[in-house]
MARKE-63915 format. One record per residue (C-alpha): x, y, z. Coordinates in steps of 0.1 Angstrom, whole numbers, padded with zeros to 4 digits, always signed. Example, Ala and Ser with C-alpha at 12.3 -4.5 7.8 and 13.67 -1.06 7.14 Angstrom:
MARKE-63915
+0123-0045+0078/+0137-0011+0071/
This chain:
MARKE-63915
-0228+0260+0546/-0258+0275+0562/-0253+0308+0548/-0255+0291+0517/-0288+0274+0521/-0299+0303+0537/-0290+0322+0503/-0305+0294+0484/-0337+0295+0502/-0341+0333+0495/-0330+0327+0456/-0362+0339+0434/-0376+0303+0419/-0377+0323+0385/-0346+0326+0386/-0328+0297+0395/-0348+0281+0368/-0335+0309+0342/-0294+0302+0350/-0306+0263+0348/-0322+0272+0314/-0289+0296+0305/-0264+0264+0316/-0283+0236+0296/-0284+0259+0266/-0246+0263+0262/-0239+0226+0271/-0263+0221+0242/-0250+0245+0217/-0215+0230+0227/-0223+0196+0217/-0238+0203+0189/-0213+0225+0176/-0186+0195+0183/-0204+0166+0169/-0209+0190+0132/-0173+0191+0130/-0169+0150+0137/-0173+0129+0103/-0211+0117+0100/-0205+0083+0084/-0185+0057+0093/-0156+0043+0079/-0154+0030+0045/-0161-0011+0053/-0176-0010+0085/-0214+0008+0071/-0224-0029+0078/-0217-0027+0111/-0179-0046+0132/-0182-0083+0116/-0186-0109+0142/-0155-0134+0155/-0145-0160+0129/-0165-0146+0103/-0152-0137+0068/-0133-0103+0070/-0116-0101+0043/-0137-0073+0025/-0140-0054+0055/-0101-0058+0072/-0102-0037+0101/-0139-0039+0110/-0136-0068+0134/-0157-0068+0168/-0137-0049+0196/-0108-0074+0208/-0104-0090+0174/-0081-0083+0145/-0083-0098+0109/-0055-0125+0103/-0058-0138+0067/-0052-0172+0054/-0017-0170+0038/-0024-0181-0001/-0058-0175-0004/-0081-0141-0008/-0098-0149+0031/-0097-0137+0064/-0115-0139+0097/-0116-0121+0127/-0099-0138+0158/-0080-0132+0186/-0044-0144+0200/-0067-0173+0218/-0082-0206+0199/-0117-0200+0196/-0146-0225+0194/-0121-0254+0190/-0103-0230+0161/-0065-0236+0159/-0046-0200+0174/-0031-0180+0144/+0001-0179+0167/+0035-0173+0150/+0015-0158+0120/+0049-0143+0110/+0057-0178+0103/+0055-0184+0064/+0047-0223+0077/+0021-0212+0102/-0006-0209+0075/-0013-0174+0087/-0005-0137+0077/-0003-0110+0109/-0028-0082+0106/-0001-0056+0104/+0010-0073+0075/-0017-0067+0054/-0047-0052+0063/-0043-0016+0044/-0027-0029+0014/-0041-0032-0018/-0054-0058-0040/-0051-0073-0068/-0049-0048-0100/-0054-0020-0077/-0040+0012-0069/-0013+0010-0042/+0007+0043-0045/-0009+0050-0012/-0001+0018+0008/+0026+0000-0014/+0017-0030-0006/-0003-0060-0023/-0026-0084+0001/-0016-0115-0024/+0017-0126-0021/+0024-0135-0056/+0018-0094-0063/+0037-0066-0063/+0031-0025-0062/+0049-0014-0096/+0048+0024-0102/+0043+0041-0134/+0076+0051-0146/+0067+0095-0147/+0036+0085-0131/+0021+0086-0098/-0001+0053-0100/+0010+0025-0088/-0010-0007-0094/-0002-0039-0078/+0011-0067-0108/+0018-0100-0101/+0058-0105-0097/+0085-0114-0118/+0117-0125-0120/+0142-0103-0137/+0118-0070-0138/+0132-0050-0162/+0104-0035-0178/+0114+0010-0193/+0073+0017-0178/+0071+0005-0146/+0094+0005-0115/+0096-0025-0099/+0084-0031-0061/+0115-0021-0038/+0134+0002-0062/+0111+0028-0063/+0098+0035-0024/+0127+0048-0014/+0135+0074-0037/+0147+0107-0026/+0124+0136-0011/+0127+0170-0026/+0157+0191-0030/+0177+0164-0017/+0206+0142-0031/+0198+0118-0051/+0226+0105-0062/+0224+0072-0053/+0184+0064-0058/+0184+0080-0089/+0145+0090-0085/+0124+0110-0066/+0093+0108-0049/+0072+0136-0062/+0066+0130-0098/+0067+0166-0100/+0102+0166-0091/+0130+0149-0112/+0167+0136-0101/+0191+0165-0125/+0228+0158-0119/+0257+0186-0111/+0282+0184-0141/+0315+0193-0122/+0303+0171-0088/+0294+0138-0077/+0259+0153-0067/+0226+0146-0077/+0192+0165-0065/+0157+0166-0069/+0146+0197-0083/+0109+0206-0096/+0105+0199-0134/+0089+0230-0139/+0124+0244-0134/+0140+0232-0163/+0177+0233-0148/+0193+0213-0174/+0178+0231-0207/+0181+0265-0188/+0217+0259-0172/+0235+0229-0191/+0265+0240-0179/+0257+0229-0140/+0228+0205-0145/+0228+0174-0165/+0190+0162-0176/+0175+0129-0157/+0173+0103-0182/+0214+0112-0194/+0231+0102-0167/+0218+0076-0146/+0231+0048-0162/+0270+0061-0167/+0301+0049-0150/+0319+0068-0125/+0352+0075-0122/+0379+0049-0128/+0347+0028-0136/+0341+0002-0163/+0324+0019-0191/+0320-0004-0221/+0283-0010-0219/+0271+0029-0215/+0306+0047-0230/+0305+0077-0203/+0309+0087-0173/+0292+0106-0145/+0311+0137-0141/+0321+0159-0169/+0363+0159-0157/+0364+0124-0164/+0363+0102-0205/+0361+0064-0214/+0391+0059-0224/+0389+0023-0247/+0421+0004-0244/+0435-0004-0279/+0444-0044-0273/+0411-0057-0259/+0374-0041-0256/+0376-0028-0220/+0370+0011-0213/+0376+0034-0180/+0362+0061-0170/+0396+0084-0167/+0401+0118-0164/+0400+0141-0195/+0430+0151-0218/+0429+0184-0234/+0429+0180-0271/+0431+0144-0269/+0445+0124-0297/+0444+0088-0300/+0482+0084-0319/+0495+0105-0286/+0491+0081-0259/+0516+0056-0271/+0488+0033-0286/+0474+0016-0253/+0445+0041-0251/+0415+0051-0275/+0399+0090-0266/+0367+0094-0260/+0347+0100-0292/+0370+0083-0317/+0356+0049-0309/+0323+0048-0295/+0307+0054-0324/+0325+0032-0348/+0324-0006-0343/+0360-0025-0345/+0375-0054-0373/+0348-0078-0381/+0320-0063-0356/+0291-0055-0365/+0281-0018-0379/+0244-0022-0380/+0236+0008-0357/+0272+0025-0362/+0274+0025-0398/+0314+0033-0395/+0344+0016-0386/+0374+0026-0365/+0403+0011-0379/+0418+0025-0409/+0411-0002-0439/+0383-0015-0431/+0347-0002-0443/+0306-0010-0436/+0296-0035-0454/+0259-0045-0454/+0247-0077-0460/+0217-0082-0483/+0204-0116-0469/+0205-0108-0431/+0196-0065-0434/+0230-0065-0412/+0262-0045-0408/+0296-0054-0405/+0333-0043-0408/+0349-0059-0434/+0387-0052-0449/+0381-0024-0479/+0386-0040-0514/+0381-0014-0540/+0386-0034-0573/+0363-0057-0561/+0335-0035-0553/+0340-0014-0590/+0336-0052-0604/+0306-0064-0585/+0290-0030-0593/+0290-0026-0555/+0284-0061-0545/+0310-0084-0529/+0311-0124-0522/+0316-0131-0488/+0321-0171-0471/+0295-0191-0487/+0266-0176-0510/+0268-0141-0483/+0266-0108-0503/+0281-0079-0489/+0269-0038-0502/+0297-0017-0507/+0300+0008-0480/+0302+0035-0516/+0267+0019-0526/+0248+0028-0491/+0238+0058-0503/+0203+0040-0510/+0195+0045-0473/+0170+0067-0463/+0170+0104-0459/+0160+0117-0422/+0126+0115-0416/+0120+0098-0449/+0108+0065-0456/+0131+0029-0447/+0110-0003-0448/+0127-0013-0483/+0161-0002-0472/+0162-0002-0436/+0190+0019-0431/+0195+0056-0427/+0220+0075-0444/+0228+0098-0418/+0245+0078-0390/+0222+0098-0361/+0190+0086-0373/+0174+0046-0372/+0152+0028-0389/+0122+0029-0365/+0086+0003-0372/+0057+0018-0362/+0034-0012-0350/+0001+0002-0358/+0009+0010-0391/+0033-0011-0402/+0056+0016-0417/+0089+0027-0410/+0108+0062-0411/+0141+0072-0404/+0141+0086-0372/+0166+0106-0345/+0182+0075-0329/+0207+0076-0298/+0237+0051-0291/+0224+0029-0264/+0192+0049-0253/+0168+0042-0273/+0131+0038-0260/+0103+0018-0282/+0079+0058-0276/+0039+0056-0290/+0048+0022-0306/+0078+0028-0327/+0101-0004-0323/+0138+0003-0322/+0165-0005-0349/+0175-0039-0346/+0149-0053-0334/+0123-0060-0364/+0143-0055-0398/+0144-0097-0398/+0116-0113-0401/+0109-0149-0382/+0106-0182-0400/+0080-0211-0403/+0070-0217-0368/+0101-0190-0358/+0092-0166-0326/+0078-0133-0340/+0075-0116-0308/+0101-0089-0318/+0096-0087-0357/+0062-0093-0355/+0061-0104-0392/+0069-0138-0407/+0096-0148-0441/+0066-0173-0460/+0038-0156-0477/+0013-0182-0460/+0023-0175-0426/+0015-0145-0401/+0026-0134-0368/+0001-0147-0341/+0004-0144-0305/-0009-0171-0281/-0038-0157-0257/-0036-0149-0215/-0001-0147-0214/+0016-0115-0208/+0053-0095-0198/+0078-0123-0197/+0060-0150-0208/+0040-0134-0241/+0044-0159-0266/+0042-0153-0305/+0046-0173-0333/+0047-0178-0373/+0018-0203-0381/+0000-0206-0409/-0026-0184-0423/-0058-0198-0438/-0091-0186-0453/-0110-0190-0417/-0081-0188-0391/-0100-0213-0371/-0071-0212-0348/-0075-0178-0336/-0109-0167-0342/-0138-0169-0317/-0132-0167-0280/-0118-0203-0272/-0095-0199-0297/-0053-0203-0284/-0044-0177-0304/-0048-0141-0316/-0048-0134-0347/-0030-0115-0367/-0036-0079-0356/-0028-0082-0324/+0006-0064-0325/-0019-0031-0326/-0029-0035-0296/-0009-0029-0259/-0010-0051-0223/-0028-0045-0193/-0014-0016-0175/+0008-0005-0202/+0008+0024-0219/-0017+0021-0255/-0018+0059-0266/-0002+0048-0302/-0023+0011-0302/-0057+0025-0287/-0070-0010-0278/-0055-0034-0252/-0050-0073-0258/-0071-0084-0228/-0110-0079-0230/-0113-0072-0193/-0091-0037-0200/-0104-0006-0221/-0076+0017-0235/-0082+0052-0211/-0070+0085-0217/-0051+0099-0184/-0040+0132-0203/-0042+0149-0234/-0009+0128-0242/-0010+0099-0227/-0031+0067-0221/-0034+0034-0208/-0050+0002-0205/-0064-0001-0175/-0088-0024-0161/-0127-0015-0174/-0145+0011-0160/-0120+0015-0129/-0100+0042-0144/-0114+0072-0123/-0101+0049-0094/-0070+0040-0103/-0066+0074-0118/-0086+0098-0098/-0075+0131-0117/-0073+0113-0151/-0094+0124-0180/-0106+0088-0181/-0123+0088-0212/-0122+0060-0240/-0094+0059-0267/-0100+0036-0288/-0092+0032-0329/-0127+0050-0339/-0123+0076-0310/-0111+0111-0328/-0083+0128-0309/-0107+0155-0298/-0140+0136-0290/-0169+0160-0294/-0194+0165-0263/-0225+0142-0268/-0257+0138-0250/-0241+0110-0221/-0205+0123-0211/-0227+0160-0212/-0249+0146-0188/-0223+0131-0169/-0201+0161-0167/-0232+0183-0156/-0239+0157-0127/-0203+0157-0119/-0206+0197-0115/-0235+0191-0096/-0220+0173-0071/-0195+0197-0065/-0216+0228-0063/-0235+0200-0037/-0203+0197-0017/-0195+0234-0020/-0229+0244-0004/-0230+0216+0021/-0194+0228+0036/-0208+0266+0034/-0239+0252+0058/-0215+0233+0081/-0189+0262+0086/-0223+0285+0088/-0236+0265+0113/-0204+0264+0131/-0198+0303+0130/-0237+0307+0143/-0229+0281+0172/-0195+0300+0181/-0214+0331+0185/-0247+0321+0203/-0224+0297+0227/-0206+0337+0236/-0235+0349+0238/-0255+0319+0261/-0223+0325+0286/-0219+0364+0285/-0258+0362+0299/-0252+0333+0328/-0219+0355+0339/-0238+0388+0339/-0267+0369+0360/-0246+0349+0380/-0228+0387+0392/-0257+0406+0395/-0274+0375+0415/-0243+0375+0440/-0246+0415+0442/-0281+0412+0450/-0274+0388+0477/-0245+0410+0490/-0269+0433+0494/-0297+0419+0507/-0276+0396+0537/-0241+0415+0535/-0202+0397+0533/-0196+0363+0548/-0166+0358+0560/-0145+0343+0593/-0126+0367+0620/-0096+0356+0631/-0108+0337+0657/-0124+0311+0631/-0159+0327+0639/-0182+0331+0615/-0192+0368+0607/-0213+0391+0585/-0207+0426+0579/-0224+0455+0564/-0265+0461+0571/-0285+0444+0547/-0312+0462+0527/-0350+0462+0531/-0365+0438+0508/-0381+0455+0481/-0401+0433+0461/-0412+0454+0432/-0369+0460+0426/-0369+0420+0423/-0398+0412+0403/-0384+0440+0377/-0349+0427+0377/-0361+0391+0376/-0384+0399+0347/-0360+0420+0329/-0329+0393+0332/-0356+0360+0323/-0367+0389+0286/-0327+0396+0285/-0324+0357+0282/-0352+0346+0263/-0342+0376+0238/-0307+0356+0232/-0327+0323+0230/-0344+0335+0203/-0315+0348+0185/-0297+0316+0184/
């Protein structure tokens, strides 16, 4: 200790100052480097500071004062920053997991999405009567009102998609993939399915091993009931129908199966699923499974039925026979009046080819014979499936599906502000003013509503939305959705987000408005790139300066110790524990020390100047 104090007394003040300066600069550079890597702004929602106790935290949520959490009032868009005890006479939100307690625990709603907001990341909604629905075939998920019997082909219901299978994992049970760039394809030989990249096109490049997504998910398992699906999950089994009743079962396939060789107990796959039974509807199949029966078309109801063939009656009636009462039936031989493939069928309402069906476009009103898959019809881009529109509704009847009315003085009008399963459309009288559907306070939407889409639904074909608070935005070149007006970029950050209306051309030209927006977006991107480059450059320079200053400090310390050793010798303890100094101290040369101090000072100053 005495020796250290002696060394400190003989240390030149200039050298001690230089060491202190080098150490201070080193600490400053390290702090600046670390701070440059930290976020420069507070978390979103906390920009105005922490929310005080007992104040409303519904918007800020996670920004309560330390020691407090945000408890939500059940059933209300209101929350308070509270702790586990009662405050200022307010009851403590104990047992908040109990619905009757009146409070919702922070971990049950903080971080969830608000109504009509994106919930792909949170997978939950703040409001108890809303659920997180995922758009089929899209990464978009929206908090929408909960409803019973969710069966929309456009949306995956809450609880059905959050547990989808990860990439390259077995999806035979979930039948879906978490990553939307993957699809669940089934192996043709095994009871196994895998989430594989859509870019692989496994089912088209290798159809012998993989079945495309959408073609197998609803098929029956081996030995399962298949009367509705008419298909089996494995190619080694086929759907056999019992001859004496309407049941069917997936059984092992028989080579060159002939129904006659099965002793009349079973009908081979392929011999029955496309044709109807006796007196059953043949509107879709256009054929009958039993000999002596033919598919007759009703002239009144626009439907077909398998009825006994009577060639003499058909010839006598010029292709038309009478049924019960005043019924008139068009004979099978007269079905030649049906339309050809891809031809208009608005008048005939039928197609010659049994693999085609008469679809009606809700946007234009035209009907056309298009390809039709049995039990697998999906309305795409506004084309309504066969069997859902051919028969117009009676006066004051439900026209939600047919979109037309029998009487000329009646039109199909829709009730305002009712969507989904609650949607109501009725054939109501028309008038010159249409007072019941004209104006903002009217209870009905005038004819033409059927051309617009519901909120959050696909609007690529309709180009309009029923709700005035929603706008049809293009997400991609071939997809559009009715999203809350002005919130497209929030719901679909990677989407095009261009308005897609009836007056919008398919490829909108660049205008001054969107050109300025594009320039602004480009400038923002360039600014972000420059900012990122500046941060990286600053971190690099800071690291170089820190290393340089550290080297200078170590060199100065090493020289200082050597100088002290040369002057005073080495200090160590002998075997008896006494302190000894070995080595002869050298004469003090002021000029040398002065020059060395100046050199050290110049070196440190140079390093500081560089940084």
